[in-house]
Backbone as CSV, one residue per row, in Angstrom:
resi,resn,N_x,N_y,N_z,CA_x,CA_y,CA_z,C_x,C_y,C_z
1,MET,125.174,98.154,128.963,126.146,98.664,128.126,125.691,99.388,127.177
2,LEU,124.593,98.688,126.243,124.204,99.682,125.007,123.437,100.817,125.656
3,ARG,122.774,100.806,126.853,122.254,102.060,127.312,123.359,103.112,127.601
4,THR,124.455,102.742,128.138,125.647,103.576,128.445,126.099,104.192,127.045
5,ILE,126.316,103.373,126.120,126.814,103.859,124.844,125.840,104.870,124.222
6,MET,124.394,104.514,124.282,123.537,105.474,123.673,123.531,106.731,124.505
7,THR,123.657,106.684,125.814,123.633,108.013,126.436,124.796,108.850,126.320
8,SER,126.025,108.160,126.194,127.092,108.884,125.780,127.027,109.552,124.492
9,MET,126.326,108.870,123.431,126.145,109.414,122.176,125.227,110.369,122.104
10,ILE,124.291,110.328,122.876,123.266,111.219,122.826,123.391,112.536,123.537
11,GLY,124.227,112.324,124.662,124.594,113.508,125.541,123.661,113.663,126.678
12,THR,122.739,112.804,126.993,121.629,113.109,128.121,121.414,111.913,128.825
13,ARG,120.964,111.923,129.882,120.735,110.662,130.657,119.202,110.498,130.866
14,ASP,118.298,111.274,129.988,117.010,111.110,129.939,116.576,109.645,129.559
15,ASP,116.062,108.819,130.256,115.577,107.385,129.839,114.731,107.596,128.522
16,TRP,113.917,108.361,128.550,112.925,108.474,127.338,113.486,108.739,126.028
17,LEU,114.520,109.426,126.003,115.154,109.831,124.878,115.941,108.681,124.211
18,VAL,116.719,108.115,125.294,117.503,106.695,124.953,116.396,105.646,124.448
19,ALA,115.361,105.465,125.123,114.344,104.513,124.585,113.752,104.875,123.199
20,ALA,113.623,106.175,123.038,113.320,106.635,121.530,114.184,106.389,120.524
21,ALA,115.382,106.625,120.810,116.573,106.229,119.916,116.720,104.863,119.652
22,LEU,116.472,103.958,120.720,116.646,102.559,120.391,115.380,102.126,119.546
23,ARG,114.244,102.640,119.798,112.995,102.229,118.987,113.293,102.706,117.546
24,LEU,113.719,103.838,117.272,114.064,104.432,115.919,115.220,103.477,115.251
25,ALA,116.224,102.951,115.894,117.137,102.200,115.459,116.448,100.768,115.014
26,ASP,115.539,100.273,115.934,114.823,98.973,115.606,114.081,99.079,114.241
27,TRP,113.409,100.217,114.130,112.619,100.517,113.000,113.586,100.661,111.617
28,LEU,114.605,101.448,111.793,115.439,101.365,110.691,116.190,100.120,110.185
29,ARG,116.296,99.258,111.130,116.860,97.959,110.844,115.979,97.072,110.032
30,LEU,114.586,97.243,110.396,113.409,96.476,109.832,113.395,97.143,108.357
31,ALA,113.581,98.316,108.222,113.394,98.884,106.839,114.383,98.411,105.925
32,ALA,115.423,97.975,106.218,116.633,97.670,105.045,116.249,96.650,104.282
33,ALA,115.698,95.379,104.616,115.381,94.266,103.880,114.331,94.507,102.916
34,PRO,113.104,95.208,103.257,112.194,95.386,102.202,112.575,96.468,101.214
35,SER,113.362,97.405,101.558,113.921,98.353,100.565,114.769,97.690,99.622
36,TYR,115.674,96.881,100.002,116.618,95.962,99.140,115.546,95.106,98.248
37,GLY,114.731,94.502,98.818,113.565,93.786,97.905,113.006,94.589,96.915
38,PHE,112.639,95.684,97.380,111.858,96.572,96.420,112.760,97.069,95.132
39,MET,114.059,97.353,95.634,114.944,97.737,94.587,115.392,96.677,93.685
40,ALA,115.375,95.301,94.185,115.641,94.425,93.348,114.528,94.039,92.288
41,LEU,113.303,94.182,92.612,112.141,93.875,91.926,112.172,94.993,90.946
42,PHE,112.315,96.348,91.351,112.207,97.495,90.310,113.375,97.359,89.263
43,THR,114.523,96.815,89.767,115.614,96.704,88.655,115.453,95.530,87.914
44,ALA,114.879,94.431,88.334,114.560,93.295,87.460,113.440,93.636,86.478
45,VAL,112.330,94.305,86.906,111.262,94.643,85.936,111.580,95.697,85.054
46,PHE,112.282,96.822,85.313,112.443,98.030,84.557,113.737,97.905,83.890
47,GLY,114.701,97.090,84.314,116.014,97.036,83.785,116.887,97.990,84.433
48,GLU,118.154,97.994,84.094,119.176,98.777,84.743,119.501,100.022,83.693
49,SER,120.058,100.966,84.490,120.365,102.266,83.639,121.714,102.093,82.864
50,PRO,121.945,102.816,81.889,123.157,102.747,81.234,124.463,102.771,81.938
51,GLN,124.438,103.577,83.055,125.566,103.618,83.980,125.875,102.202,84.513
52,ASP,124.768,101.528,84.997,125.110,100.157,85.464,125.535,99.166,84.533
53,MET,125.225,99.292,83.242,125.764,98.415,82.068,127.243,98.862,81.951
54,LEU,127.486,100.149,82.136,128.973,100.401,81.995,129.823,99.710,83.096
55,CYS,129.405,99.632,84.409,129.901,99.016,85.432,130.035,97.487,84.982
56,MET,129.013,97.009,84.580,129.121,95.534,84.256,130.130,95.238,83.211
57,ALA,130.270,95.972,82.203,131.241,95.786,81.162,132.688,95.963,81.782
58,MET,133.022,96.747,82.803,134.181,96.972,83.300,134.572,95.889,84.201
59,HIS,133.603,95.290,84.927,133.843,94.141,86.009,133.331,93.042,85.458
60,HIS,133.802,92.209,84.775,133.522,90.908,84.136,132.020,90.483,84.624
61,ALA,131.123,90.595,83.777,129.610,90.298,84.087,129.476,88.890,84.492
62,SER,128.772,88.384,85.407,128.530,87.055,85.828,127.594,86.334,84.849
63,PRO,127.730,85.061,84.893,126.960,84.148,83.965,125.387,84.545,84.304
64,MET,125.147,84.707,85.514,123.792,84.919,85.944,123.129,86.294,85.455
65,SER,123.954,87.269,85.071,123.328,88.559,84.528,122.724,88.497,83.304
66,GLY,122.768,87.414,82.610,121.731,87.118,81.394,120.493,87.215,81.688
67,MET,119.911,86.388,82.790,118.487,86.270,83.181,118.003,87.496,83.734
68,ILE,118.720,88.066,84.810,118.324,89.498,85.182,119.541,90.144,85.428
69,GLY,119.539,91.471,85.481,120.794,92.207,85.748,121.665,91.922,86.999
70,SER,122.859,92.366,87.026,123.672,92.053,88.102,123.275,92.951,89.376
71,MET,122.692,94.042,89.206,122.325,94.913,90.224,121.134,94.308,90.808
72,ALA,120.247,93.739,90.180,119.211,92.964,90.704,119.697,91.902,91.905
73,TRP,120.624,91.048,91.361,121.204,90.146,92.125,121.821,90.645,93.457
74,MET,122.544,91.720,93.235,123.128,92.371,94.356,122.056,92.873,95.309
75,TYR,120.880,93.364,94.904,119.917,93.929,95.822,119.281,92.884,96.454
76,MET,119.088,91.608,95.776,118.548,90.345,96.362,119.530,89.876,97.583
77,LEU,120.698,89.857,97.303,121.804,89.582,98.244,121.857,90.306,99.476
78,MET,121.642,91.610,99.282,121.859,92.515,100.273,120.284,92.402,101.258
79,GLY,119.221,92.280,100.597,118.075,91.850,101.183,118.074,90.616,101.999
80,MET,118.847,89.657,101.673,118.986,88.592,102.422,119.920,88.723,103.674
81,PHE,120.994,89.512,103.528,121.921,89.802,104.540,121.213,90.607,105.604
82,HIS,120.316,91.433,105.170,119.573,92.426,106.198,118.341,91.791,106.718
83,SER,117.944,90.529,106.560,116.747,89.853,106.886,116.817,89.329,108.284
84,ALA,118.029,89.506,108.909,118.047,89.026,110.278,117.204,89.657,111.392
85,PRO,117.014,90.921,111.204,115.879,91.591,112.299,114.668,90.929,112.064
86,TRP,114.237,90.786,110.822,112.932,90.299,110.598,112.933,88.876,111.012
87,LEU,113.728,88.035,110.930,113.802,86.659,111.381,113.718,86.640,112.771
88,LYS,114.471,87.647,113.455,114.429,87.551,114.912,112.934,88.186,115.427
89,LEU,112.410,88.940,114.621,110.988,89.541,115.007,110.023,88.258,114.950
90,ILE,110.143,87.566,113.887,109.194,86.541,113.570,109.450,85.459,114.613
91,ALA,110.804,85.150,115.005,111.055,84.127,116.293,110.545,84.561,117.367
92,THR,110.604,85.821,117.783,109.967,86.484,118.906,108.335,86.369,118.880
93,TRP,107.739,86.583,117.877,106.317,86.532,117.736,105.807,84.879,117.989
94,VAL,106.591,84.142,117.354,106.171,82.579,117.396,106.394,82.060,118.849
95,GLY,107.450,82.666,119.464,107.760,82.273,120.874,106.716,82.845,121.833
96,THR,106.003,84.026,121.620,104.981,84.579,122.465,103.603,83.769,122.098
97,VAL,103.533,83.297,121.022,102.196,82.746,120.699,102.165,81.260,121.457
98,ARG,103.220,80.579,121.445,103.223,79.255,121.931,103.035,79.436,123.509
């Protein structure tokens, strides 16, 4: 099913091209969680920009924003939501070791 979708999107029936596209999609999925983690750390350490502060003032800031900025909390939450591919990869590694 996924192979049919990928071949129709790419426009070719070459197996190597489909496999390359799927490998690229796997790597992109794995890149999301660390990217959000880095942005959360960077925002927590260096603070938020004045534009972010304007957004917080317009959208009632949460009580947690006093410790670290609300953008850092948002980045941490997005990192947790995008950690599923990492958890699946770790579970696969653990399964092959046993």
